[in-house]
N, C-alpha and C positions, 0 to 999 in steps of 0.2 A: 149225062156223062156219055161220052162217045164210045161205042163199042168198036174194039179192034177186030178186024177180020182175020181169020186164021188163028186166033188165040184159043187154046183149049186148056181147060183145067185138067191137071193131072194130080194123081195122088202123090203125097210127099214120100220121098224115099228115106227121110230121116226118121229114126226110131229112138225112143227114150228107153233107157235101162233103169230099172228100180235098184238103186244102190242101198246096201244095209246101213243102218244108223251107226255112226262112229261115237263110242263113249268118250266123253271128255276126260283127260288126265287130271289127277288131283294136283293142285298147285301147292307144292310143298314150300316154295319160297314165300308165298303169301302167308301160309300157315305159320311158318317159322317167324316171320316178321310180326304177326299178330301175337304169337306167344311171347316173343321178346318184349313187345310193347306192353302186354298185360303184366309180365314179370317185372318190368321196370316200374310200372305204375304201382304195383303191389309193394315193391321194395321201397319206393319213394314214400308211399303212404305209411308203411311200417316204420321207416326211419323217422318220418315226421312225427308219427305217434310216439315213438320212443323218446324223441327229443322233447316232446310236449309233456309226456307223463313222467319221464325219468331224467335225472341229471346224472350223467356219467363222468366220473373224475378218476384220474390215476391214483394208485395207492401202492405202498410198499410194505410187505410183511416184515416185522422187526421183532427181535427177541432181546431182552436185556441180557447183556453178556459181561463176563469178567475175563479179562485177558491175563494170562499167567506169564509173568516175566520176572527177571532178576536185575539187580543193579550191578552184578558182577558176571564175568564170563563163567559158564558152567559147561560140563560135558554130561550128556544123558547116558546113563548106564543101562537103564531098562525102562520100558514103558509098561505100565500096569493096566492100561486101558486102551480103547480104540475109539475111533470116531463113531458117534451115535450111541455110545453106551450111556445108560442112566447111572448117575453117581449120587452119593449121599454124603452129607457132612461127616468128615472124619475118615473118608476113604483115601488110600494111598494111590496117587496118580502116576508117579514116576520116581525113579531113583537116580541121583546125580552126584557129581563131585565138582569141586571148584577148580577152575582153570586159571583164574586170575592170581598171579604171583603176589600182587599187592594185598589182595584179600588174605592169602595164606600167611604173608608176613604179619599182617595185622592180627590174625588169630594167634600166631606164635608169640607176638609181642604182648598181647593181652594175657596169654597164659603165663608168660614170664613175670608180668607185673603181679598177677595173682600169687604166683609162687613166692615172689619177693616179699609181698605183704604178709603172707602166711609165715614166712621165715622170720620176719622182723617181729611180728606179734608173738611168735612162739618162743623164741629164745635169744633174740638179739645176735644172730650169727653174722650179721653184716658189720660188726664193730671193727674198728681199725686196730688190728693187733700190733702193727708196727708202731703206731703212735703210742699205744699203751706201754709197749716194751721200752721204748725210748724214754718215756716219762718215768717209769720205774727205775731204769738204769741211772737216769739223771739223779733221782732221789737217793739211790744207793751211793752214787759217787759223792753227793753232797754230804750225806751222813758219814761216809767213810772219811772224807776230808775233815769234817768236824771232829770225828773221833781221833784222828791222827793229831789234830791240833790240841785236843784235850790230853792226849798221851804226852805230847811234848811239854805241855804245861804241867802235867803231873810230875814228870821227871825233874822239871825245874823246881817245883815246889818241894819235892822230896830232897833234892840237893840242898835247897835253902834250909829245910828242916834239919838236916844233918849238920850243916854249917852252924846253925843257931845252937844246936845242942853242944857242939864243941865250944862255942863261945860262952855258953852258960857254964859249962864245966870249968872253963878257964877264968870265969868271973868277969868276962868282958861285957856280956849282955845280960839282960834281966829275963827271968823265967816267965813273966806274965804274957809275953808275946807268943809263947809256944802254943797255947790252946787255939788261938785264932788261926794260926798257920795249919794246925792239924785239922781243924774244921774245914778249911779251904781245900785241903787235900782230899778229905772224905767227900766233899761235894763234887770235886772233879772226878773221883772214881765212880761216884753214882751216875754222873753224866755219861761217862764212858760205857758203863754197863747198860744204861738206857739206850744209847746210840747203837750198841752192839745188838740189843734185842730188836730194835727197829730195823736194822740192816738185815737181820735174820728173817724177820717177817716179810720184808720187801723181797728178799731172795726166794722165799717160799711162794710168794705171790707171783713172782716172775716165772718160777718153774711151773706153777699151775696155769699161768697164762700161755706158756709154751705148749703145755699139754692141750689146752683148749684150742690153740691155733692148729695143732695137728688134727684134732677131732673135726674142727671146722673145715680144714682142707679135705679131709676124707668125705665130709658131707657135701662139700662143693663138687668133688669128683663124682659122687653118686648122683647129685642133682644135675650135673652136666650130662651124665649118661641118660638120666631120665628125661631131660629136656630134649636131647637128641632123639630119644625114642618117641617123645610126644610130637616133636616136629615131623618125624616120619609118619606118625599116625595121622597128623593133621593133613599132610600132603596126600595120604592114601585114604582119608576119611570118606565115608559114603553116607549121604543124607537121603532122607525120604520126604517127598513133598506130600503133605496131607491137605486135602481140599477144605476150605473153611465154609463152603456152601454146597447146596444140592443143585442138581440140574442135569443137563445133557452135554456130553463132550461134542464140541463142534470141530473145527479144523485143527489138525495137529500139524505143525510146521517142521518138526524135526524127527529124525529117526534115531534109534539107539546108536551110541558111540559117536554121535555128531556133537560138535561144539555149538552152543547157543550163546551168542554174544550179548552183552549187556543191553537192556531195553528192548530186545527182540522178543516177540511173543512166541512162547513155546506151544501153547494151545489156547483155545477159547472155550469157556464154559457158558452155555446158554441156560438161562433161568426161565423155566416154562411158566412160572407164576406171573410174569410180566410180558406176556405175549400180546401184541397189538399190531394194528395196521395204521400207518400214517397216510391219510388221504389229503390230497392237495386240491382244495376247492378254488374255483375262480373267485376273484374279489366281488364279482357281481352276485354270487350266490351266498354271500355271507349271511344274508337275512334268512336263508332257508336252512342254515345249520342249526339244528335244535338238539341240545344234549338229551340223551335218552332215546332218541328216535332210532328205529330199526332200519338197517340198510341191507342191501344185497351185495354179495361179493362174487365176482366171476374170476376164477383162477385161470392160469395160462392153459391148462389142459381141458378147459370147458366145464370143470366142476363148479358147482354153485354152493355158496355158503351164506350164513347170516351173521350179522354183527350189529352192534349198537354204538352210537356216538357217545363216547365217554367224556371227551374234553375237546375244546378247541382253543387255539392260541389267538390272542388279539393281534399280535405282530404278524407281519407277512414274511414269508421265507422264499428263497429262490428254489425253483424246481430242481430236482436232482438231474444230473446230466442225461440219464436215460429217458427222461420225460421232456427235456428241453429240445425244441426244434432247432436244427442246425441253421446257421446263418440268419437267425432271427434274434431280435432283442431279448434279453433275459427277462423271463416272466417271474413275477412274484405272486405267491398264492397264500391263501389262508389254510393253515394246517389243522387237521382234526385227528384225534386219536379214536380209533374204532377197536373195540374189544369183542371177543366172542360172547355169544349169548348163553352158552353152556359149555360143559367140559367136552362134549363130543365135538363141537365146533373147534375148540382149542386143539384137540388132537389132530383134527383135519388141517388146521393152519400150520402146524409144526413142519409138515413136509414141504411147505412153500416158503421157507425162510429166505429172505433177501430177494424174493421174486416179485415182479411187478404184477399187480392185479387191477381189476376194474371195480370201482365202487359205484353201485347203482342206488340212487336215492329217489324215492317217489315224490314227485311234485304235487302240490296241492292244486286240484282242478276246480273250476267254477262249480261243477255239479256236486262236488263234495260239500260245499257250503249249503247247496239246496237240500241235500240229504239231512243236514243238521237242522 
């Protein structure tokens, strides 16, 4: 290598400075991503495990109920209970009156019929007095006419008897005709006396009939006043509704002094003895539904309970609207009845009436068979 003349090595004027080590910042974005990834994986694995181990189906808490309604319009006067009250058979629930005019008229008509039947069976006060009086007067007139005829005949016979006596005295006629004529006169007089007695009896009967008619009219006036009073009582009558069963008062739809129209429910009585959950299983899970198997219940507020399958229906039923997905074909499910395992569970279920719940049924896993 050729050496250059005049070239001199000089010390470098550049100097290095020792800088302090800079600590790397924690990468929060990366940490957040990893945490989200781990959380997603855990959630996915947990969901997969849940689907594998448990079958989750929708259910509805139901109570057997009795709706209280009437076939006529009524007005509530007073409510003797409130929603949520426990009642027993024989308790008075409310006081009411009838508002239906047709019902009131029927009640009054039935009462009038009963009064008429009682009057007929008691003394025959519904007899036709006018007809009876006319019949008696007719008989009196006939008897009177017969008596007048007999009297005229008697006058003629007596005149004939006097004429015959004169003829006998003059020797014109014979005396043996006289006894027959006298016997005829005696018979006519007997008939007249008999007719007179009959007329007297008929007149007494007519007078008694008139008195009976006056008494009956007084009874009719009193009966009419009583009927008007009864009609007023029927219109103002107050009735008490007595419950035929025990249970708990549900929804009350009317307030005091409101009119409840026919066939409308006044209130609902829930019977706690028939508490159950209707669970809607997919048709693919029908083989897993075993009567008597215990299942878990998840209520809307996160509370858990236990029940057992009491019955299931062979026919399929449409899902209730709250469980049916919108804009999708109607699904049909196998319905099973789930009952509480004990009384404590039943008391817990009462507070969730008509609420949607989740029914969790544990599936049979392969290792369960290995344990057996």
